C-alpha positions in Angstrom: 0.1 0.1 0.0 2.9 2.4 0.8 4.8 1.5 -2.1 2.0 2.2 -4.4 1.0 5.5 -2.8 4.7 6.5 -3.5 4.5 5.5 -6.6 1.2 7.9 -7.4 2.8 10.4 -5.6 5.4 10.4 -8.1 3.2 9.9 -10.9 1.7 12.9 -10.3 4.8 15.0 -9.1 4.5 17.7 -12.2 0.7 18.8 -11.0 2.1 19.3 -7.5 4.8 21.2 -8.3 2.8 23.2 -10.2 0.2 23.6 -7.9 2.3 24.3 -5.0 3.7 27.0 -7.4 0.6 28.4 -7.9 0.7 27.9 -11.4 -2.5 29.0 -13.8 -0.6 25.8 -16.4 -1.6 24.1 -13.7 -5.1 23.8 -15.1 -3.5 22.1 -18.3 -0.7 20.4 -16.4 -3.3 18.5 -14.3 -4.9 17.1 -17.3 -2.0 16.2 -19.2 -0.7 14.2 -16.2 -3.8 11.8 -15.8 -3.6 10.9 -19.5 0.2 10.6 -20.2 0.7 7.3 -18.9 -2.1 6.5 -21.3 -0.3 8.5 -24.3 2.6 6.9 -23.6 1.2 3.3 -23.5 -0.2 3.4 -27.1 3.5 4.9 -28.0 5.1 2.2 -27.2 2.7 -0.4 -28.8 2.6 1.6 -32.1 6.5 2.4 -31.9 7.3 -1.6 -30.4 4.2 -4.0 -31.2 5.6 -6.7 -30.0 7.4 -5.6 -27.0 4.5 -5.9 -24.6 4.1 -9.6 -25.7 7.7 -10.6 -25.1 8.0 -9.6 -22.0 5.4 -11.8 -20.6 6.3 -13.5 -17.5 9.5 -11.5 -17.5 9.2 -9.3 -14.5 12.3 -7.3 -15.3 11.4 -6.6 -18.3 8.1 -5.7 -17.1 8.9 -3.4 -14.6 11.0 -1.6 -17.1 8.1 -1.2 -19.6 5.8 0.0 -16.8 8.2 2.3 -15.8 8.6 3.9 -19.8 4.8 3.8 -19.8 4.4 5.7 -16.5 7.5 8.1 -16.3 8.7 8.1 -20.0 8.9 11.3 -22.2 5.5 13.1 -21.7 6.1 13.3 -17.8 9.7 13.7 -17.8 8.7 16.4 -20.1 5.5 17.5 -17.9 8.3 17.6 -14.9 10.6 20.4 -16.8 7.6 22.7 -18.0 6.5 23.3 -14.0 10.5 23.5 -13.4 9.7 26.7 -15.5 8.8 30.4 -14.6 4.8 31.0 -15.2 1.8 33.2 -14.7 0.4 32.7 -10.8 -3.0 32.2 -10.1 -4.5 34.0 -7.6 -6.8 31.0 -6.6 -4.4 28.7 -6.0 -1.9 31.1 -4.1 -5.0 31.8 -1.7 -6.0 28.2 -1.7 -2.5 27.6 -0.2 -3.2 29.7 2.9 -6.2 27.6 3.9 -6.5 25.6 6.9 -8.3 22.4 4.1 -4.8 22.9 2.0 -2.6 21.9 5.3 -4.8 19.2 5.8 -4.6 17.9 2.6 -0.8 18.5 2.4 -0.3 16.5 5.8 -2.5 13.7 4.6 0.4 11.3 3.7 1.8 11.8 6.8 -1.1 11.1 8.4 -1.6 7.7 6.7 2.1 7.1 6.9 1.8 7.7 11.2 -1.1 6.0 11.0 0.7 2.6 8.9 3.6 2.8 11.7 0.8 3.0 14.7 -1.1 -0.6 13.3 2.5 -2.2 12.9 3.3 -2.0 16.5 -0.2 -3.6 17.1 0.6 -7.1 17.0 3.5 -7.0 19.3 1.3 -4.6 22.1 -1.5 -7.3 21.9 0.9 -10.2 22.0 2.6 -9.1 24.9 -0.4 -7.6 26.6 -2.2 -11.1 26.3 1.2 -12.9 28.0 0.7 -10.1 30.7 -2.9 -11.1 31.3 -2.0 -14.4 31.6 1.4 -14.1 34.1 3.1 -15.4 31.4 5.5 -12.5 30.6 8.9 -11.6 31.1 10.7 -9.1 31.9 11.3 -8.3 28.1 7.4 -8.8 27.6 7.1 -5.9 30.2 9.7 -3.3 29.0 8.6 -3.7 25.3 4.8 -3.4 26.0 6.2 0.5 28.0 8.4 0.6 24.9 5.8 0.3 21.9 3.0 1.9 23.7 5.1 5.0 24.2 5.7 4.8 20.5 2.1 4.1 19.3 1.0 6.9 21.6 3.9 9.2 19.7 2.6 7.8 16.2 -0.9 8.7 17.3 -0.7 12.0 18.4 1.3 13.0 15.1 -1.7 12.0 14.0 -3.7 14.6 15.9 -1.7 16.9 15.2 -1.6 17.5 11.7 -5.4 17.5 12.0 -5.8 20.4 14.0 -2.2 22.4 13.7 -2.7 25.7 13.0 -1.8 27.2 9.9 2.0 28.5 9.0 2.6 32.1 8.7 5.6 31.3 6.9 7.8 28.8 4.9 10.8 28.3 3.7 10.8 28.3 0.0 13.6 25.7 -2.5 13.9 22.5 -2.8 16.8 21.6 -0.2 14.9 22.5 2.9 11.8 20.2 2.3 14.2 17.4 0.9 16.3 17.4 4.4 12.6 17.3 6.3 11.8 14.6 4.5 15.0 12.3 4.2 15.0 13.3 7.8 11.6 12.0 8.7 12.1 8.7 6.8 15.7 7.9 6.2 15.1 6.0 9.8 12.5 3.4 8.1 15.3 2.0 6.1 16.7 0.4 9.8 13.6 -1.4 9.7 14.4 -2.8 6.2 17.6 -4.6 7.8 18.0 -8.0 9.5 17.2 -8.1 12.9 20.5 -8.7 15.2 21.0 -11.6 17.6 20.9 -9.8 21.0 21.7 -10.8 24.4 18.9 -9.9 26.4 20.1 -7.6 28.8 20.7 -5.5 25.4 17.4 -6.3 23.9 16.2 -4.6 27.6 18.4 -1.7 27.3 17.5 -1.1 23.0 13.3 -1.5 24.9 14.0 1.1 27.3 16.1 3.6 25.1 13.5 3.4 22.5 10.6 3.5 25.3 11.7 6.2 26.9 12.7 8.5 24.2 9.3 7.7 23.0 7.6 8.9 26.3 9.9 12.1 26.2 8.8 13.1 22.7 5.0 12.8 23.3 5.8 15.3 26.1 7.6 17.4 24.0 5.3 17.5 21.2 2.4 17.9 23.2 4.0 21.1 24.5 5.0 21.8 20.9 1.3 21.4 20.5 -0.5 22.9 16.9 3.0 24.4 16.2 4.1 21.1 15.6 5.7 20.8 11.3 7.2 18.6 9.3 8.5 21.0 7.1 10.4 23.8 8.0 7.8 26.2 8.6 6.6 29.1 11.2 3.3 28.5 13.0 3.6 29.5 16.5 6.8 30.9 18.4 6.9 28.0 21.4 9.8 29.1 23.8 8.3 27.5 27.1 8.6 24.2 28.9 11.3 22.3 27.5 11.6 24.7 24.8 13.0 27.0 27.7 15.8 24.8 27.8 16.6 23.9 24.7 15.4 25.0 21.1 15.1 21.6 19.3 14.3 19.0 22.5 12.1 16.7 20.5 14.8 16.3 18.2 16.9 16.1 21.2 15.0 13.4 22.3 14.7 11.9 19.3 17.9 10.9 18.9 17.3 8.3 22.2 14.6 6.0 20.2 17.2 6.2 17.3 19.6 4.8 19.3 17.9 2.6 20.5 16.3 1.6 17.5 19.9 1.1 15.7 21.1 -1.2 18.6 18.8 -3.9 17.3 19.3 -4.4 13.7 23.0 -5.5 12.2 25.7 -3.6 12.3 27.6 -1.6 11.0 24.7 -0.6 8.6 22.3 -0.2 11.1 24.9 2.1 13.1 25.7 3.9 9.4 21.9 4.6 8.8 21.3 6.1 12.9 24.0 8.4 12.2 22.7 9.4 9.0 19.7 10.4 10.8 21.5 12.1 13.5 23.3 14.1 11.1 19.9 15.0 9.2 18.1 16.3 12.8 20.8 18.9 12.5 20.2 19.9 9.0 16.5 20.4 9.6 17.3 22.5 12.3 19.3 24.9 10.8 16.6 25.5 7.9 14.0 25.6 10.3 15.8 28.1 12.5 16.2 30.2 9.6 12.5 30.8 8.8 11.4 31.0 12.3 14.0 34.2 12.7 12.2 35.6 9.5 9.3 35.1 10.9 10.0 36.1 14.3 12.5 38.8 15.2 12.5 37.9 19.2 13.8 34.3 17.8 17.7 35.7 17.7 17.5 36.8 21.4 15.8 33.2 21.7 18.2 31.3 20.1 21.5 33.5 21.7 20.2 32.2 25.3 19.2 28.4 24.7 21.5 25.4 23.4 20.2 23.4 20.3 19.6 20.0 21.9 21.1 19.8 25.5 21.7 22.3 28.0 25.1 22.8 28.7 26.2 19.6 25.9 25.2 20.9 22.3 
């Protein structure tokens, strides 16, 4: 399901970019984007009539033909066209400042975090049944606490994505958005690695780190509230609670979760991915502080007297 959603997003990327840029040509790009697969498929059949029949049963060839049919020259031409400057449509620009638009843009993230919560459910149910029957070991109890905190974090993210305030300022450019997306989803790469064979003690330590990091993330995120955002955006400046001691306490406690997760999978690859996620967290803070400084003049003094992640350390 997630793979299908990713492919659909990539396919409609020309339309998405045109809409986000408020281009008047969006009303032409979108219908062309809808039919480009049919046009490219017809062109493939016309130019290479025996191609589709010859690839039956060959998975690699079928994937290649499917790629050409969906992301061929027509799709590339649309993507190039929307990258060019064009006349703006005031209606599209106005729509981007509505709460409805903000919620629609957040829908892929809402589905992603909902999927993450559902993935945790089987293990939670298994450990809960063992706890009720009195057969649960220490690891089951700790893992139940750990995954319950992770579940609460995912559900709180979904809630805040729905109710959060509209942004008052966004940072333009591809790199800020790319850093936000990579920083958010790169950690998922660890979950695709083989699980490490850990001693009971290491499993417990890992579960504790994930649980403590997730629980702390819930508490910090609750204080951040309707100001929460994945992309570098300014919604409301929060400088109280955990934010009185660190400018990015959410990232600080997420580091604990990342370390605990990295321990669970084979090394050195899991450690490399975990380190890359930590680097991306730092990069994200740079973009986020830029947009906050542009939106709130008082942010400069707050930044000067407050640590980035951990008071007295970094």
